[in-house]
N, C-alpha and C positions, 0 to 999 in steps of 0.2 A: 746318315746324319744330314739333316737339313741345315741351311745357313742360320735359321732361327734357333735350332738346337745348339749350334756352335756358339752363337752370341750369348745364349742364356747360360752357357758354361764359363765363358771367358770374361764376361763383364764383372761378375762377382770377384774374380781374381785380380781385378784392377785394370784391365784393358779398357780403353775407351773406343768409341765407334771409329774414330780416325785411325786407330791402330789395327783394326780388323779389315783386311783388304776386301773391298767391294767385289772384286773378281772372285775371291774365294767364296764369299757368301752366295753370289750368283751361280757359280759352278756347282756348289753343294746343293743348292735348290734345284738346279736342272738335273743333277744326278739323282737326287731324291725322287723327283717327279717321274723320272724314267724307270726307277727301280720299284716304286710303290706297287704298280700292278703285279709284278712278279712276286712281291712279298706278301700282298694282302688278298689277291684274287687268284683263283686257279686259272692259269694260262698254259698253253702249250709252249713251253720255253724254247723248244727246238725251232719252232716257227718264228719266234720273236727275237731270237739271238742276233746280235750284230757281229760284224767281223771283228776279230781280235785287235786289229790295228785301230779301229774306232774306239774300242774300250780303252786301249792304251792312251790315245789322244785325250780322252775324257779324264783319265786319271792324271795325265801329265799336266793338264790345265790346273789341277788342284795342288800339285806338289810345290811349285815355286811360291805361290802366296802362302801356303801352309808353312814353308820354311821361314818366311818373313814373320808370320804369326808366332812361330816358335821362338825366334830371336826376340821379339817384343815381350813374350812371356818371361824369357830369361832376364830381360832388363827389369821388368816389374819385380821379379823374385829377388834380384840383387838390390834394388832400390828400396823395396818394402818387404824385408824378410818377415816371415811369420814367427812368432814366439813359440818355442816348443811347449806343448801341453804338459802339465804336471810338474813344472819346475817352479 
């Protein structure tokens, strides 16, 4: 998922640009760019694989800002709850 995909999902839920960590958007964009060739083009994945520790570092960069985004989504849900449909 790219940063653009993420923002297109969370903005309609009530988050604003200041609530979406720029580091998260940048990290997701970088991750998306590095994964696209493996997803959309035939490549020899064994030759293009990186060390597991590098993969861990990439994912680790996403986790903390993602936790903050989750907290902000929780605040939006509490502040502006959606009405149940059909009632």
